[in-house]
Each structure stands twice: as structure tokens, then as C-alpha cells.
C-alpha positions, -999 to +999 in steps of 0.1 A: +311+423-020+321+388-014+353+392+008+383+369+002+410+387+022+390+400+051+361+388+073+335+411+089+312+394+113+291+398+144+306+382+175+278+394+199+250+419+197+264+453+189+299+441+185+315+433+151+350+419+143+369+429+112+396+402+106+425+407+082+425+373+068+457+365+049+476+345+075+501+329+051+513+364+043+511+378+078+481+397+067+500+420+043+479+446+026+473+434-009+455+453-035+424+431-031+426+436+007+427+474+004+395+474-019+378+450+005+387+473+035+373+503+017+340+485+010+337+472+046+344+506+062+319+522+039+292+498+051+303+503+087+296+540+084+259+532+078+256+502+100+234+511+129+235+476+145+273+477+150+282+499+179+317+487+186+344+472+162+372+449+170+402+450+144+425+420+145+445+396+123+443+360+115+471+335+124+504+348+141+505+382+127+484+413+129+496+430+096+529+430+079+521+462+061+519+466+023+524+434+003+561+439-010+556+412-038+528+432-052+547+464-049+578+450-066+555+439-095+539+473-096+574+489-101+578+470-134+547+485-149+549+513-174+523+533-154+542+528-121+542+564-109+503+568-115+496+533-101+517+542-069+500+573-064+466+556-065+479+530-041+491+558-018+456+575-019+438+543-013+459+534+019+454+568+033+417+567+026+416+536+047+432+553+077+408+582+076+378+560+073+388+542+104+387+576+121+353+585+105+333+555+113+310+561+142+320+530+160+350+531+185+375+507+171+395+484+193+428+470+179+435+434+191+472+433+181+481+395+180+515+398+164+537+419+141+522+453+132+548+466+107+546+497+085+510+499+073+501+475+100+514+498+126+494+526+110+463+505+114+468+502+150+476+538+156+442+550+140+422+528+163+406+542+195+419+516+219+448+491+215+452+457+233+483+436+226+502+406+235+538+409+251+557+395+220+539+416+194+562+438+173+555+475+164+578+487+137+577+518+114+593+497+088+588+521+058+622+535+067+638+502+067+629+496+030+641+529+016+609+549+023+602+575+050+587+564+083+560+589+078+531+573+060+494+565+066+491+589+094+519+575+114+538+609+118+503+624+128+491+598+155+524+584+170+537+618+185+502+624+200+502+588+216+537+586+230+551+621+227+575+638+200+607+625+214+599+588+216+581+590+183+612+606+167+635+579+180+612+551+170+605+564+135+640+574+126+656+542+138+631+518+125+635+497+156+610+472+171+588+481+201+576+449+217+540+446+231+555+449+265+571+481+258+541+494+240+521+491+272+549+509+293+550+539+270+513+543+266+511+529+229+488+502+242+461+502+268+465+467+280+490+439+275+476+405+279+484+368+270+476+355+235+448+335+251+433+363+268+436+388+238+402+386+224+385+384+257+403+416+267+392+434+236+357+420+240+356+432+276+364+468+265+337+465+238+311+453+263+320+482+286+315+506+257+280+491+250+269+502+284+273+538+272+247+557+250+251+555+212+251+593+210+277+595+239+300+571+222+297+588+187+301+623+199+330+615+223+349+600+194+341+631+173+354+653+200+386+634+204+392+636+167+386+673+166+409+678+197+438+666+177+435+697+155+418+722+177+430+758+172+422+767+208+407+756+241+377+779+233+372+760+199+373+727+216+350+737+244+325+748+217+324+713+204+320+699+239+292+722+248+274+713+216+278+675+221+266+678+258+235+698+247+227+672+220+230+644+245+210+662+272+182+670+248+181+636+232+168+618+263+200+598+268+211+620+298+177+617+316+177+579+311+213+575+321+211+597+351+180+580+363+194+545+359+227+557+378+206+570+407+189+537+410+224+520+411+219+505+376+242+504+346 
């Protein structure tokens, strides 16, 4: 597919950048962008050259959420209920695909992350942001619920039930600075240092084995819904066995003992 609203490019060996590229609309999620994201994420699931993905936005915003102009036009269509349901399924599929791709995903939040934009940051594995970024569960501010695109699933697990409830029910803005303070973001840096910080994380991850990264991400995903400690330890035991018998552990341990990365 020839992408018009996103860009997927290699920024260094093993690291790709997925750029939301509608800067004039604060990278709002248009119908075309949703289709292109689905296509790109499908390719990433099979991309063995890409080991780490950085997600960011073009211009001064990360993502303003669903394109409300397109949404308003959709409401005037005779088939609006069906069209809305298809839209809802599509955006939720994108969130699940971000969790399903084998690559760890680093969100470089360069500006406003509202509604669906907030959801995109939450489904990433690591978040780096600038101080004046804005995180808003803006669905509730436009007559919808704040629980959309996995927000009610990820947010309480990231910042706790109490903070998540206050944030989602009020629809207030969390700055990038506050995001760092409450654990929503891993690091807060200047705009000039944002991509360098994201790439620094990516390069750190490249030092790990491919299987180690993939199975760690799988284990973190399963831990969110683990029925018991015993169930989660079963997953961990399986993963350690796979790595130990693949040769990755012998190679990694040998290099560690020699003082090498």
C-alpha cells in the first residue's frame, strides 16, 4: 500500500519509525489513516528485520484522536449505525495489533495525545514524552464515554484505579510533566531530545536477544489477565526454557562473563 497519512521507515538497522503524518489535523485518525495503520501493523507482524518500533506524530501534535469532521459527516449517512460499528471495530483492532506485533513499541509523545491518541500511547510498551504534551481522555468531553480503545483496560494498570478514575471521569488534561510523575511516561525530555531518547531506549533493546524481547512482551501481555500466580509462572517457565534451549542464553551468558554486551 502507498501510504498517504502515515510513514513507516527504517531509522537505523533493526529500528523502524511509524509516523502519524497528518500534521495539519494534529494527526487525527481519519478513515484512510486507520486503514493504513491496519496494513502497516499487519506487515510488522511478519517483519523479521524490524526488532523495535518507535511511534510518533508529525508536527506539533502526537494524535488528536478520531477525526471529528469525518465522524460528523458519517452521522448524516443513512447507514450511520452500521458505519459507526465498523469504525469502532477498526480502531479497537488497531489497539490489539499494537499489542500483538512482536516488536516492543516505544511511543515518542511530541504533543497532544487526545482520545484515540491517548489510547495509542497506552498500548505501547514504553512512553517518552515532552513536558508540555497533553494526555486527555477526551471521549467523555464530546458526549461519549471515556472508556474506548482499551483506555479503561490499560490506564488503571499503568497509574492505578483511583488516578485513572479521576482522570477519565473529569476529562481533565495531564501534562507531560505530570505523566512522568505518576508513571504514565517512563521519561520526560525536551522536544529537541525526544527522538534521541526514544532511539536510546530502542538501541538498548537491540542489545537483547530477539526471543528474549518477544517472549518478555508476550509474558507482560499475559500477566495483565493472569488467573493466578501459578498460571503466570507457567508462562515464565515455558519462556525461559525456550530461550535456554535456543542458544541465546549460552551466547548471552558467555558474552556477559567476558564483560561484553
